[in-house]
mmCIF file of the N, C-alpha and C atoms, coordinates in Angstrom:
data_MODEL
# 
_entry.id   MODEL 
# 
loop_
_atom_site.group_PDB 
_atom_site.id 
_atom_site.type_symbol 
_atom_site.label_atom_id 
_atom_site.label_alt_id 
_atom_site.label_comp_id 
_atom_site.label_asym_id 
_atom_site.label_entity_id 
_atom_site.label_seq_id 
_atom_site.pdbx_PDB_ins_code 
_atom_site.Cartn_x 
_atom_site.Cartn_y 
_atom_site.Cartn_z 
_atom_site.occupancy 
_atom_site.B_iso_or_equiv 
_atom_site.pdbx_formal_charge 
_atom_site.auth_seq_id 
_atom_site.auth_comp_id 
_atom_site.auth_asym_id 
_atom_site.auth_atom_id 
_atom_site.pdbx_PDB_model_num 
ATOM 1   N N  . MET A 1 1  ? 1.576  -25.308 13.753  1.00 0.00 ? 1  MET A N  1 
ATOM 2   C CA . MET A 1 1  ? 0.205  -25.532 14.141  1.00 0.00 ? 1  MET A CA 1 
ATOM 3   C C  . MET A 1 1  ? -0.446 -24.173 14.417  1.00 0.00 ? 1  MET A C  1 
ATOM 4   N N  . PHE A 1 2  ? -1.601 -23.965 13.823  1.00 0.00 ? 2  PHE A N  1 
ATOM 5   C CA . PHE A 1 2  ? -2.365 -22.744 14.032  1.00 0.00 ? 2  PHE A CA 1 
ATOM 6   C C  . PHE A 1 2  ? -3.762 -23.094 14.523  1.00 0.00 ? 2  PHE A C  1 
ATOM 7   N N  . ALA A 1 3  ? -4.315 -22.184 15.261  1.00 0.00 ? 3  ALA A N  1 
ATOM 8   C CA . ALA A 1 3  ? -5.714 -22.343 15.659  1.00 0.00 ? 3  ALA A CA 1 
ATOM 9   C C  . ALA A 1 3  ? -6.554 -22.336 14.384  1.00 0.00 ? 3  ALA A C  1 
ATOM 10  N N  . PRO A 1 4  ? -7.675 -23.045 14.355  1.00 0.00 ? 4  PRO A N  1 
ATOM 11  C CA . PRO A 1 4  ? -8.490 -23.110 13.143  1.00 0.00 ? 4  PRO A CA 1 
ATOM 12  C C  . PRO A 1 4  ? -8.876 -21.735 12.583  1.00 0.00 ? 4  PRO A C  1 
ATOM 13  N N  . ALA A 1 5  ? -9.198 -20.794 13.454  1.00 0.00 ? 5  ALA A N  1 
ATOM 14  C CA . ALA A 1 5  ? -9.589 -19.462 12.979  1.00 0.00 ? 5  ALA A CA 1 
ATOM 15  C C  . ALA A 1 5  ? -8.421 -18.764 12.286  1.00 0.00 ? 5  ALA A C  1 
ATOM 16  N N  . VAL A 1 6  ? -7.233 -18.891 12.854  1.00 0.00 ? 6  VAL A N  1 
ATOM 17  C CA . VAL A 1 6  ? -6.045 -18.272 12.261  1.00 0.00 ? 6  VAL A CA 1 
ATOM 18  C C  . VAL A 1 6  ? -5.697 -18.960 10.944  1.00 0.00 ? 6  VAL A C  1 
ATOM 19  N N  . ALA A 1 7  ? -5.749 -20.264 10.919  1.00 0.00 ? 7  ALA A N  1 
ATOM 20  C CA . ALA A 1 7  ? -5.450 -21.010 9.693   1.00 0.00 ? 7  ALA A CA 1 
ATOM 21  C C  . ALA A 1 7  ? -6.415 -20.626 8.575   1.00 0.00 ? 7  ALA A C  1 
ATOM 22  N N  . GLY A 1 8  ? -7.683 -20.441 8.913   1.00 0.00 ? 8  GLY A N  1 
ATOM 23  C CA . GLY A 1 8  ? -8.675 -20.042 7.913   1.00 0.00 ? 8  GLY A CA 1 
ATOM 24  C C  . GLY A 1 8  ? -8.381 -18.669 7.341   1.00 0.00 ? 8  GLY A C  1 
ATOM 25  N N  . ARG A 1 9  ? -8.030 -17.726 8.205   1.00 0.00 ? 9  ARG A N  1 
ATOM 26  C CA . ARG A 1 9  ? -7.708 -16.370 7.728   1.00 0.00 ? 9  ARG A CA 1 
ATOM 27  C C  . ARG A 1 9  ? -6.476 -16.389 6.834   1.00 0.00 ? 9  ARG A C  1 
ATOM 28  N N  . LEU A 1 10 ? -5.461 -17.135 7.229   1.00 0.00 ? 10 LEU A N  1 
ATOM 29  C CA . LEU A 1 10 ? -4.255 -17.228 6.412   1.00 0.00 ? 10 LEU A CA 1 
ATOM 30  C C  . LEU A 1 10 ? -4.557 -17.834 5.049   1.00 0.00 ? 10 LEU A C  1 
ATOM 31  N N  . ALA A 1 11 ? -5.357 -18.874 5.037   1.00 0.00 ? 11 ALA A N  1 
ATOM 32  C CA . ALA A 1 11 ? -5.711 -19.527 3.782   1.00 0.00 ? 11 ALA A CA 1 
ATOM 33  C C  . ALA A 1 11 ? -6.472 -18.575 2.866   1.00 0.00 ? 11 ALA A C  1 
ATOM 34  N N  . ARG A 1 12 ? -7.404 -17.812 3.427   1.00 0.00 ? 12 ARG A N  1 
ATOM 35  C CA . ARG A 1 12 ? -8.166 -16.846 2.611   1.00 0.00 ? 12 ARG A CA 1 
ATOM 36  C C  . ARG A 1 12 ? -7.257 -15.781 2.033   1.00 0.00 ? 12 ARG A C  1 
ATOM 37  N N  . ARG A 1 13 ? -6.295 -15.315 2.805   1.00 0.00 ? 13 ARG A N  1 
ATOM 38  C CA . ARG A 1 13 ? -5.380 -14.285 2.309   1.00 0.00 ? 13 ARG A CA 1 
ATOM 39  C C  . ARG A 1 13 ? -4.478 -14.811 1.202   1.00 0.00 ? 13 ARG A C  1 
ATOM 40  N N  . VAL A 1 14 ? -4.053 -16.050 1.321   1.00 0.00 ? 14 VAL A N  1 
ATOM 41  C CA . VAL A 1 14 ? -3.195 -16.644 0.304   1.00 0.00 ? 14 VAL A CA 1 
ATOM 42  C C  . VAL A 1 14 ? -3.985 -16.880 -0.977  1.00 0.00 ? 14 VAL A C  1 
ATOM 43  N N  . LEU A 1 15 ? -5.209 -17.370 -0.843  1.00 0.00 ? 15 LEU A N  1 
ATOM 44  C CA . LEU A 1 15 ? -6.030 -17.669 -2.011  1.00 0.00 ? 15 LEU A CA 1 
ATOM 45  C C  . LEU A 1 15 ? -6.580 -16.418 -2.681  1.00 0.00 ? 15 LEU A C  1 
ATOM 46  N N  . ALA A 1 16 ? -6.908 -15.413 -1.904  1.00 0.00 ? 16 ALA A N  1 
ATOM 47  C CA . ALA A 1 16 ? -7.465 -14.179 -2.451  1.00 0.00 ? 16 ALA A CA 1 
ATOM 48  C C  . ALA A 1 16 ? -6.863 -12.986 -1.706  1.00 0.00 ? 16 ALA A C  1 
ATOM 49  N N  . PRO A 1 17 ? -5.614 -12.624 -2.039  1.00 0.00 ? 17 PRO A N  1 
ATOM 50  C CA . PRO A 1 17 ? -4.983 -11.519 -1.327  1.00 0.00 ? 17 PRO A CA 1 
ATOM 51  C C  . PRO A 1 17 ? -5.743 -10.216 -1.550  1.00 0.00 ? 17 PRO A C  1 
ATOM 52  N N  . PRO A 1 18 ? -5.724 -9.327  -0.568  1.00 0.00 ? 18 PRO A N  1 
ATOM 53  C CA . PRO A 1 18 ? -6.443 -8.062  -0.711  1.00 0.00 ? 18 PRO A CA 1 
ATOM 54  C C  . PRO A 1 18 ? -5.856 -7.223  -1.840  1.00 0.00 ? 18 PRO A C  1 
ATOM 55  N N  . THR A 1 19 ? -6.714 -6.584  -2.607  1.00 0.00 ? 19 THR A N  1 
ATOM 56  C CA . THR A 1 19 ? -6.239 -5.738  -3.700  1.00 0.00 ? 19 THR A CA 1 
ATOM 57  C C  . THR A 1 19 ? -6.639 -4.291  -3.503  1.00 0.00 ? 19 THR A C  1 
ATOM 58  N N  . GLU A 1 20 ? -7.561 -4.038  -2.605  1.00 0.00 ? 20 GLU A N  1 
ATOM 59  C CA . GLU A 1 20 ? -7.965 -2.666  -2.328  1.00 0.00 ? 20 GLU A CA 1 
ATOM 60  C C  . GLU A 1 20 ? -6.962 -2.019  -1.385  1.00 0.00 ? 20 GLU A C  1 
ATOM 61  N N  . LEU A 1 21 ? -6.622 -0.795  -1.676  1.00 0.00 ? 21 LEU A N  1 
ATOM 62  C CA . LEU A 1 21 ? -5.733 -0.065  -0.788  1.00 0.00 ? 21 LEU A CA 1 
ATOM 63  C C  . LEU A 1 21 ? -6.526 0.451   0.409   1.00 0.00 ? 21 LEU A C  1 
ATOM 64  N N  . THR A 1 22 ? -5.870 0.472   1.555   1.00 0.00 ? 22 THR A N  1 
ATOM 65  C CA . THR A 1 22 ? -6.484 1.071   2.732   1.00 0.00 ? 22 THR A CA 1 
ATOM 66  C C  . THR A 1 22 ? -6.508 2.582   2.535   1.00 0.00 ? 22 THR A C  1 
ATOM 67  N N  . GLU A 1 23 ? -7.240 3.266   3.377   1.00 0.00 ? 23 GLU A N  1 
ATOM 68  C CA . GLU A 1 23 ? -7.301 4.731   3.310   1.00 0.00 ? 23 GLU A CA 1 
ATOM 69  C C  . GLU A 1 23 ? -5.898 5.325   3.451   1.00 0.00 ? 23 GLU A C  1 
ATOM 70  N N  . ARG A 1 24 ? -5.120 4.830   4.390   1.00 0.00 ? 24 ARG A N  1 
ATOM 71  C CA . ARG A 1 24 ? -3.764 5.343   4.606   1.00 0.00 ? 24 ARG A CA 1 
ATOM 72  C C  . ARG A 1 24 ? -2.876 5.063   3.397   1.00 0.00 ? 24 ARG A C  1 
ATOM 73  N N  . GLU A 1 25 ? -2.998 3.871   2.825   1.00 0.00 ? 25 GLU A N  1 
ATOM 74  C CA . GLU A 1 25 ? -2.209 3.552   1.626   1.00 0.00 ? 25 GLU A CA 1 
ATOM 75  C C  . GLU A 1 25 ? -2.572 4.481   0.473   1.00 0.00 ? 25 GLU A C  1 
ATOM 76  N N  . ARG A 1 26 ? -3.863 4.810   0.338   1.00 0.00 ? 26 ARG A N  1 
ATOM 77  C CA . ARG A 1 26 ? -4.280 5.762   -0.700  1.00 0.00 ? 26 ARG A CA 1 
ATOM 78  C C  . ARG A 1 26 ? -3.695 7.142   -0.433  1.00 0.00 ? 26 ARG A C  1 
ATOM 79  N N  . GLU A 1 27 ? -3.658 7.541   0.829   1.00 0.00 ? 27 GLU A N  1 
ATOM 80  C CA . GLU A 1 27 ? -3.044 8.821   1.172   1.00 0.00 ? 27 GLU A CA 1 
ATOM 81  C C  . GLU A 1 27 ? -1.569 8.835   0.783   1.00 0.00 ? 27 GLU A C  1 
ATOM 82  N N  . VAL A 1 28 ? -0.871 7.763   1.120   1.00 0.00 ? 28 VAL A N  1 
ATOM 83  C CA . VAL A 1 28 ? 0.562  7.680   0.828   1.00 0.00 ? 28 VAL A CA 1 
ATOM 84  C C  . VAL A 1 28 ? 0.805  7.716   -0.676  1.00 0.00 ? 28 VAL A C  1 
ATOM 85  N N  . VAL A 1 29 ? 0.074  6.921   -1.438  1.00 0.00 ? 29 VAL A N  1 
ATOM 86  C CA . VAL A 1 29 ? 0.292  6.899   -2.888  1.00 0.00 ? 29 VAL A CA 1 
ATOM 87  C C  . VAL A 1 29 ? -0.159 8.218   -3.525  1.00 0.00 ? 29 VAL A C  1 
ATOM 88  N N  . GLY A 1 30 ? -1.151 8.865   -2.955  1.00 0.00 ? 30 GLY A N  1 
ATOM 89  C CA . GLY A 1 30 ? -1.568 10.173  -3.445  1.00 0.00 ? 30 GLY A CA 1 
ATOM 90  C C  . GLY A 1 30 ? -0.470 11.209  -3.277  1.00 0.00 ? 30 GLY A C  1 
ATOM 91  N N  . LEU A 1 31 ? 0.186  11.199  -2.134  1.00 0.00 ? 31 LEU A N  1 
ATOM 92  C CA . LEU A 1 31 ? 1.293  12.123  -1.897  1.00 0.00 ? 31 LEU A CA 1 
ATOM 93  C C  . LEU A 1 31 ? 2.503  11.744  -2.750  1.00 0.00 ? 31 LEU A C  1 
ATOM 94  N N  . LEU A 1 32 ? 2.655  10.468  -2.980  1.00 0.00 ? 32 LEU A N  1 
ATOM 95  C CA . LEU A 1 32 ? 3.701  9.992   -3.882  1.00 0.00 ? 32 LEU A CA 1 
ATOM 96  C C  . LEU A 1 32 ? 3.465  10.561  -5.278  1.00 0.00 ? 32 LEU A C  1 
ATOM 97  N N  . ALA A 1 33 ? 2.216  10.573  -5.690  1.00 0.00 ? 33 ALA A N  1 
ATOM 98  C CA . ALA A 1 33 ? 1.852  11.112  -7.011  1.00 0.00 ? 33 ALA A CA 1 
ATOM 99  C C  . ALA A 1 33 ? 2.146  12.604  -7.108  1.00 0.00 ? 33 ALA A C  1 
ATOM 100 N N  . GLU A 1 34 ? 2.134  13.292  -5.973  1.00 0.00 ? 34 GLU A N  1 
ATOM 101 C CA . GLU A 1 34 ? 2.459  14.716  -5.956  1.00 0.00 ? 34 GLU A CA 1 
ATOM 102 C C  . GLU A 1 34 ? 3.965  14.951  -6.017  1.00 0.00 ? 34 GLU A C  1 
ATOM 103 N N  . GLY A 1 35 ? 4.737  13.857  -5.963  1.00 0.00 ? 35 GLY A N  1 
ATOM 104 C CA . GLY A 1 35 ? 6.193  13.970  -6.060  1.00 0.00 ? 35 GLY A CA 1 
ATOM 105 C C  . GLY A 1 35 ? 6.909  14.075  -4.730  1.00 0.00 ? 35 GLY A C  1 
ATOM 106 N N  . LEU A 1 36 ? 6.214  13.822  -3.631  1.00 0.00 ? 36 LEU A N  1 
ATOM 107 C CA . LEU A 1 36 ? 6.845  13.918  -2.327  1.00 0.00 ? 36 LEU A CA 1 
ATOM 108 C C  . LEU A 1 36 ? 7.753  12.723  -2.063  1.00 0.00 ? 36 LEU A C  1 
ATOM 109 N N  . SER A 1 37 ? 8.818  12.971  -1.333  1.00 0.00 ? 37 SER A N  1 
ATOM 110 C CA . SER A 1 37 ? 9.737  11.906  -0.920  1.00 0.00 ? 37 SER A CA 1 
ATOM 111 C C  . SER A 1 37 ? 9.139  11.179  0.284   1.00 0.00 ? 37 SER A C  1 
ATOM 112 N N  . ASN A 1 38 ? 9.731  10.049  0.644   1.00 0.00 ? 38 ASN A N  1 
ATOM 113 C CA . ASN A 1 38 ? 9.264  9.313   1.823   1.00 0.00 ? 38 ASN A CA 1 
ATOM 114 C C  . ASN A 1 38 ? 9.338  10.204  3.067   1.00 0.00 ? 38 ASN A C  1 
ATOM 115 N N  . LYS A 1 39 ? 10.410 10.970  3.178   1.00 0.00 ? 39 LYS A N  1 
ATOM 116 C CA . LYS A 1 39 ? 10.583 11.850  4.332   1.00 0.00 ? 39 LYS A CA 1 
ATOM 117 C C  . LYS A 1 39 ? 9.486  12.920  4.377   1.00 0.00 ? 39 LYS A C  1 
ATOM 118 N N  . GLN A 1 40 ? 9.162  13.495  3.226   1.00 0.00 ? 40 GLN A N  1 
ATOM 119 C CA . GLN A 1 40 ? 8.121  14.510  3.162   1.00 0.00 ? 40 GLN A CA 1 
ATOM 120 C C  . GLN A 1 40 ? 6.744  13.912  3.464   1.00 0.00 ? 40 GLN A C  1 
ATOM 121 N N  . ILE A 1 41 ? 6.490  12.708  2.946   1.00 0.00 ? 41 ILE A N  1 
ATOM 122 C CA . ILE A 1 41 ? 5.217  12.029  3.233   1.00 0.00 ? 41 ILE A CA 1 
ATOM 123 C C  . ILE A 1 41 ? 5.113  11.756  4.731   1.00 0.00 ? 41 ILE A C  1 
ATOM 124 N N  . ALA A 1 42 ? 6.192  11.283  5.320   1.00 0.00 ? 42 ALA A N  1 
ATOM 125 C CA . ALA A 1 42 ? 6.202  10.996  6.759   1.00 0.00 ? 42 ALA A CA 1 
ATOM 126 C C  . ALA A 1 42 ? 5.869  12.252  7.560   1.00 0.00 ? 42 ALA A C  1 
ATOM 127 N N  . ARG A 1 43 ? 6.479  13.358  7.209   1.00 0.00 ? 43 ARG A N  1 
ATOM 128 C CA . ARG A 1 43 ? 6.210  14.617  7.930   1.00 0.00 ? 43 ARG A CA 1 
ATOM 129 C C  . ARG A 1 43 ? 4.760  15.052  7.753   1.00 0.00 ? 43 ARG A C  1 
ATOM 130 N N  . ARG A 1 44 ? 4.258  14.956  6.521   1.00 0.00 ? 44 ARG A N  1 
ATOM 131 C CA . ARG A 1 44 ? 2.891  15.401  6.224   1.00 0.00 ? 44 ARG A CA 1 
ATOM 132 C C  . ARG A 1 44 ? 1.855  14.579  6.991   1.00 0.00 ? 44 ARG A C  1 
ATOM 133 N N  . LEU A 1 45 ? 2.105  13.263  7.101   1.00 0.00 ? 45 LEU A N  1 
ATOM 134 C CA . LEU A 1 45 ? 1.130  12.370  7.731   1.00 0.00 ? 45 LEU A CA 1 
ATOM 135 C C  . LEU A 1 45 ? 1.460  12.045  9.193   1.00 0.00 ? 45 LEU A C  1 
ATOM 136 N N  . PHE A 1 46 ? 2.516  12.674  9.723   1.00 0.00 ? 46 PHE A N  1 
ATOM 137 C CA . PHE A 1 46 ? 2.936  12.444  11.106  1.00 0.00 ? 46 PHE A CA 1 
ATOM 138 C C  . PHE A 1 46 ? 3.242  10.966  11.350  1.00 0.00 ? 46 PHE A C  1 
ATOM 139 N N  . LEU A 1 47 ? 4.047  10.396  10.431  1.00 0.00 ? 47 LEU A N  1 
ATOM 140 C CA . LEU A 1 47 ? 4.467  9.002   10.515  1.00 0.00 ? 47 LEU A CA 1 
ATOM 141 C C  . LEU A 1 47 ? 5.985  8.946   10.499  1.00 0.00 ? 47 LEU A C  1 
ATOM 142 N N  . SER A 1 48 ? 6.543  7.798   10.819  1.00 0.00 ? 48 SER A N  1 
ATOM 143 C CA . SER A 1 48 ? 7.977  7.607   10.648  1.00 0.00 ? 48 SER A CA 1 
ATOM 144 C C  . SER A 1 48 ? 8.230  7.237   9.186   1.00 0.00 ? 48 SER A C  1 
ATOM 145 N N  . GLU A 1 49 ? 9.456  7.453   8.735   1.00 0.00 ? 49 GLU A N  1 
ATOM 146 C CA . GLU A 1 49 ? 9.806  7.058   7.368   1.00 0.00 ? 49 GLU A CA 1 
ATOM 147 C C  . GLU A 1 49 ? 9.662  5.544   7.201   1.00 0.00 ? 49 GLU A C  1 
ATOM 148 N N  . ALA A 1 50 ? 9.970  4.790   8.249   1.00 0.00 ? 50 ALA A N  1 
ATOM 149 C CA . ALA A 1 50 ? 9.842  3.329   8.182   1.00 0.00 ? 50 ALA A CA 1 
ATOM 150 C C  . ALA A 1 50 ? 8.389  2.926   7.949   1.00 0.00 ? 50 ALA A C  1 
ATOM 151 N N  . THR A 1 51 ? 7.466  3.634   8.571   1.00 0.00 ? 51 THR A N  1 
ATOM 152 C CA . THR A 1 51 ? 6.047  3.332   8.374   1.00 0.00 ? 51 THR A CA 1 
ATOM 153 C C  . THR A 1 51 ? 5.629  3.651   6.944   1.00 0.00 ? 51 THR A C  1 
ATOM 154 N N  . VAL A 1 52 ? 6.119  4.751   6.404   1.00 0.00 ? 52 VAL A N  1 
ATOM 155 C CA . VAL A 1 52 ? 5.822  5.093   5.007   1.00 0.00 ? 52 VAL A CA 1 
ATOM 156 C C  . VAL A 1 52 ? 6.352  3.998   4.084   1.00 0.00 ? 52 VAL A C  1 
ATOM 157 N N  . LYS A 1 53 ? 7.564  3.542   4.335   1.00 0.00 ? 53 LYS A N  1 
ATOM 158 C CA . LYS A 1 53 ? 8.140  2.474   3.514   1.00 0.00 ? 53 LYS A CA 1 
ATOM 159 C C  . LYS A 1 53 ? 7.304  1.197   3.602   1.00 0.00 ? 53 LYS A C  1 
ATOM 160 N N  . THR A 1 54 ? 6.812  0.888   4.788   1.00 0.00 ? 54 THR A N  1 
ATOM 161 C CA . THR A 1 54 ? 5.961  -0.291  4.963   1.00 0.00 ? 54 THR A CA 1 
ATOM 162 C C  . THR A 1 54 ? 4.681  -0.148  4.155   1.00 0.00 ? 54 THR A C  1 
ATOM 163 N N  . HIS A 1 55 ? 4.070  1.039   4.208   1.00 0.00 ? 55 HIS A N  1 
ATOM 164 C CA . HIS A 1 55 ? 2.861  1.272   3.413   1.00 0.00 ? 55 HIS A CA 1 
ATOM 165 C C  . HIS A 1 55 ? 3.163  1.105   1.930   1.00 0.00 ? 55 HIS A C  1 
ATOM 166 N N  . LEU A 1 56 ? 4.308  1.594   1.486   1.00 0.00 ? 56 LEU A N  1 
ATOM 167 C CA . LEU A 1 56 ? 4.663  1.469   0.074   1.00 0.00 ? 56 LEU A CA 1 
ATOM 168 C C  . LEU A 1 56 ? 4.877  0.015   -0.337  1.00 0.00 ? 56 LEU A C  1 
ATOM 169 N N  . VAL A 1 57 ? 5.471  -0.770  0.532   1.00 0.00 ? 57 VAL A N  1 
ATOM 170 C CA . VAL A 1 57 ? 5.631  -2.201  0.243   1.00 0.00 ? 57 VAL A CA 1 
ATOM 171 C C  . VAL A 1 57 ? 4.269  -2.844  0.033   1.00 0.00 ? 57 VAL A C  1 
ATOM 172 N N  . HIS A 1 58 ? 3.311  -2.515  0.898   1.00 0.00 ? 58 HIS A N  1 
ATOM 173 C CA . HIS A 1 58 ? 1.955  -3.068  0.760   1.00 0.00 ? 58 HIS A CA 1 
ATOM 174 C C  . HIS A 1 58 ? 1.285  -2.572  -0.522  1.00 0.00 ? 58 HIS A C  1 
ATOM 175 N N  . VAL A 1 59 ? 1.484  -1.301  -0.846  1.00 0.00 ? 59 VAL A N  1 
ATOM 176 C CA . VAL A 1 59 ? 0.927  -0.743  -2.085  1.00 0.00 ? 59 VAL A CA 1 
ATOM 177 C C  . VAL A 1 59 ? 1.496  -1.482  -3.285  1.00 0.00 ? 59 VAL A C  1 
ATOM 178 N N  . TYR A 1 60 ? 2.803  -1.663  -3.313  1.00 0.00 ? 60 TYR A N  1 
ATOM 179 C CA . TYR A 1 60 ? 3.442  -2.369  -4.433  1.00 0.00 ? 60 TYR A CA 1 
ATOM 180 C C  . TYR A 1 60 ? 2.880  -3.776  -4.583  1.00 0.00 ? 60 TYR A C  1 
ATOM 181 N N  . GLU A 1 61 ? 2.739  -4.479  -3.459  1.00 0.00 ? 61 GLU A N  1 
ATOM 182 C CA . GLU A 1 61 ? 2.208  -5.846  -3.492  1.00 0.00 ? 61 GLU A CA 1 
ATOM 183 C C  . GLU A 1 61 ? 0.787  -5.865  -4.032  1.00 0.00 ? 61 GLU A C  1 
ATOM 184 N N  . LYS A 1 62 ? -0.056 -4.982  -3.516  1.00 0.00 ? 62 LYS A N  1 
ATOM 185 C CA . LYS A 1 62 ? -1.460 -4.975  -3.902  1.00 0.00 ? 62 LYS A CA 1 
ATOM 186 C C  . LYS A 1 62 ? -1.659 -4.561  -5.353  1.00 0.00 ? 62 LYS A C  1 
ATOM 187 N N  . LEU A 1 63 ? -0.813 -3.659  -5.841  1.00 0.00 ? 63 LEU A N  1 
ATOM 188 C CA . LEU A 1 63 ? -0.963 -3.178  -7.213  1.00 0.00 ? 63 LEU A CA 1 
ATOM 189 C C  . LEU A 1 63 ? -0.124 -3.980  -8.213  1.00 0.00 ? 63 LEU A C  1 
ATOM 190 N N  . GLY A 1 64 ? 0.678  -4.900  -7.715  1.00 0.00 ? 64 GLY A N  1 
ATOM 191 C CA . GLY A 1 64 ? 1.515  -5.719  -8.600  1.00 0.00 ? 64 GLY A CA 1 
ATOM 192 C C  . GLY A 1 64 ? 2.617  -4.907  -9.257  1.00 0.00 ? 64 GLY A C  1 
ATOM 193 N N  . THR A 1 65 ? 3.154  -3.955  -8.531  1.00 0.00 ? 65 THR A N  1 
ATOM 194 C CA . THR A 1 65 ? 4.220  -3.100  -9.057  1.00 0.00 ? 65 THR A CA 1 
ATOM 195 C C  . THR A 1 65 ? 5.472  -3.261  -8.212  1.00 0.00 ? 65 THR A C  1 
ATOM 196 N N  . ASP A 1 66 ? 6.562  -2.659  -8.667  1.00 0.00 ? 66 ASP A N  1 
ATOM 197 C CA . ASP A 1 66 ? 7.790  -2.753  -7.893  1.00 0.00 ? 66 ASP A CA 1 
ATOM 198 C C  . ASP A 1 66 ? 8.536  -1.425  -7.773  1.00 0.00 ? 66 ASP A C  1 
ATOM 199 N N  . ASN A 1 67 ? 7.862  -0.335  -8.149  1.00 0.00 ? 67 ASN A N  1 
ATOM 200 C CA . ASN A 1 67 ? 8.493  0.966   -7.979  1.00 0.00 ? 67 ASN A CA 1 
ATOM 201 C C  . ASN A 1 67 ? 7.445  2.060   -7.859  1.00 0.00 ? 67 ASN A C  1 
ATOM 202 N N  . ARG A 1 68 ? 7.905  3.243   -7.478  1.00 0.00 ? 68 ARG A N  1 
ATOM 203 C CA . ARG A 1 68 ? 7.019  4.367   -7.195  1.00 0.00 ? 68 ARG A CA 1 
ATOM 204 C C  . ARG A 1 68 ? 6.211  4.790   -8.416  1.00 0.00 ? 68 ARG A C  1 
ATOM 205 N N  . THR A 1 69 ? 6.895  4.926   -9.537  1.00 0.00 ? 69 THR A N  1 
ATOM 206 C CA . THR A 1 69 ? 6.229  5.393   -10.753 1.00 0.00 ? 69 THR A CA 1 
ATOM 207 C C  . THR A 1 69 ? 5.139  4.427   -11.196 1.00 0.00 ? 69 THR A C  1 
ATOM 208 N N  . ALA A 1 70 ? 5.453  3.153   -11.194 1.00 0.00 ? 70 ALA A N  1 
ATOM 209 C CA . ALA A 1 70 ? 4.475  2.146   -11.606 1.00 0.00 ? 70 ALA A CA 1 
ATOM 210 C C  . ALA A 1 70 ? 3.289  2.099   -10.632 1.00 0.00 ? 70 ALA A C  1 
ATOM 211 N N  . ALA A 1 71 ? 3.567  2.285   -9.343  1.00 0.00 ? 71 ALA A N  1 
ATOM 212 C CA . ALA A 1 71 ? 2.492  2.272   -8.352  1.00 0.00 ? 71 ALA A CA 1 
ATOM 213 C C  . ALA A 1 71 ? 1.529  3.440   -8.576  1.00 0.00 ? 71 ALA A C  1 
ATOM 214 N N  . VAL A 1 72 ? 2.075  4.617   -8.850  1.00 0.00 ? 72 VAL A N  1 
ATOM 215 C CA . VAL A 1 72 ? 1.228  5.785   -9.110  1.00 0.00 ? 72 VAL A CA 1 
ATOM 216 C C  . VAL A 1 72 ? 0.414  5.564   -10.375 1.00 0.00 ? 72 VAL A C  1 
ATOM 217 N N  . ALA A 1 73 ? 1.053  5.050   -11.420 1.00 0.00 ? 73 ALA A N  1 
ATOM 218 C CA . ALA A 1 73 ? 0.345  4.796   -12.680 1.00 0.00 ? 73 ALA A CA 1 
ATOM 219 C C  . ALA A 1 73 ? -0.780 3.778   -12.484 1.00 0.00 ? 73 ALA A C  1 
ATOM 220 N N  . ALA A 1 74 ? -0.503 2.709   -11.761 1.00 0.00 ? 74 ALA A N  1 
ATOM 221 C CA . ALA A 1 74 ? -1.516 1.672   -11.528 1.00 0.00 ? 74 ALA A CA 1 
ATOM 222 C C  . ALA A 1 74 ? -2.657 2.211   -10.671 1.00 0.00 ? 74 ALA A C  1 
ATOM 223 N N  . ALA A 1 75 ? -2.335 2.996   -9.654  1.00 0.00 ? 75 ALA A N  1 
ATOM 224 C CA . ALA A 1 75 ? -3.380 3.561   -8.789  1.00 0.00 ? 75 ALA A CA 1 
ATOM 225 C C  . ALA A 1 75 ? -4.264 4.526   -9.575  1.00 0.00 ? 75 ALA A C  1 
ATOM 226 N N  . ARG A 1 76 ? -3.657 5.306   -10.459 1.00 0.00 ? 76 ARG A N  1 
ATOM 227 C CA . ARG A 1 76 ? -4.452 6.224   -11.293 1.00 0.00 ? 76 ARG A CA 1 
ATOM 228 C C  . ARG A 1 76 ? -5.317 5.443   -12.276 1.00 0.00 ? 76 ARG A C  1 
ATOM 229 N N  . ALA A 1 77 ? -4.750 4.447   -12.915 1.00 0.00 ? 77 ALA A N  1 
ATOM 230 C CA . ALA A 1 77 ? -5.470 3.653   -13.912 1.00 0.00 ? 77 ALA A CA 1 
ATOM 231 C C  . ALA A 1 77 ? -6.675 2.942   -13.302 1.00 0.00 ? 77 ALA A C  1 
ATOM 232 N N  . SER A 1 78 ? -6.535 2.526   -12.059 1.00 0.00 ? 78 SER A N  1 
ATOM 233 C CA . SER A 1 78 ? -7.630 1.803   -11.402 1.00 0.00 ? 78 SER A CA 1 
ATOM 234 C C  . SER A 1 78 ? -8.608 2.742   -10.705 1.00 0.00 ? 78 SER A C  1 
ATOM 235 N N  . GLY A 1 79 ? -8.337 4.038   -10.732 1.00 0.00 ? 79 GLY A N  1 
ATOM 236 C CA . GLY A 1 79 ? -9.238 4.999   -10.122 1.00 0.00 ? 79 GLY A CA 1 
ATOM 237 C C  . GLY A 1 79 ? -9.066 5.153   -8.623  1.00 0.00 ? 79 GLY A C  1 
ATOM 238 N N  . MET A 1 80 ? -8.014 4.592   -8.068  1.00 0.00 ? 80 MET A N  1 
ATOM 239 C CA . MET A 1 80 ? -7.792 4.688   -6.626  1.00 0.00 ? 80 MET A CA 1 
ATOM 240 C C  . MET A 1 80 ? -7.357 6.096   -6.211  1.00 0.00 ? 80 MET A C  1 
ATOM 241 N N  . ILE A 1 81 ? -6.678 6.777   -7.137  1.00 0.00 ? 81 ILE A N  1 
ATOM 242 C CA . ILE A 1 81 ? -6.290 8.172   -6.904  1.00 0.00 ? 81 ILE A CA 1 
ATOM 243 C C  . ILE A 1 81 ? -6.558 8.939   -8.188  1.00 0.00 ? 81 ILE A C  1 
ATOM 244 N N  . ARG A 1 82 ? -6.600 10.274  -8.093  1.00 0.00 ? 82 ARG A N  1 
ATOM 245 C CA . ARG A 1 82 ? -6.808 11.121  -9.273  1.00 0.00 ? 82 ARG A CA 1 
ATOM 246 C C  . ARG A 1 82 ? -5.508 11.407  -9.974  1.00 0.00 ? 82 ARG A C  1 
# 
């Protein structure tokens, strides 16, 4: 059982999942495109490696990819990164 407001938000996300990357996700995929490792990205952005991995999971989901190379290619193709 969910409150009506929560149920509505969940339904909207399931029916139309977000496809735009957040600013932080764009930063992470941009650094990924530069060839940085998760550890290097974490240091550059002052994040934990676990947080970087979480951002990458969201990037993969939003871009419909399952690996780093495909995510960078999809982000470039869609104009999200240079």
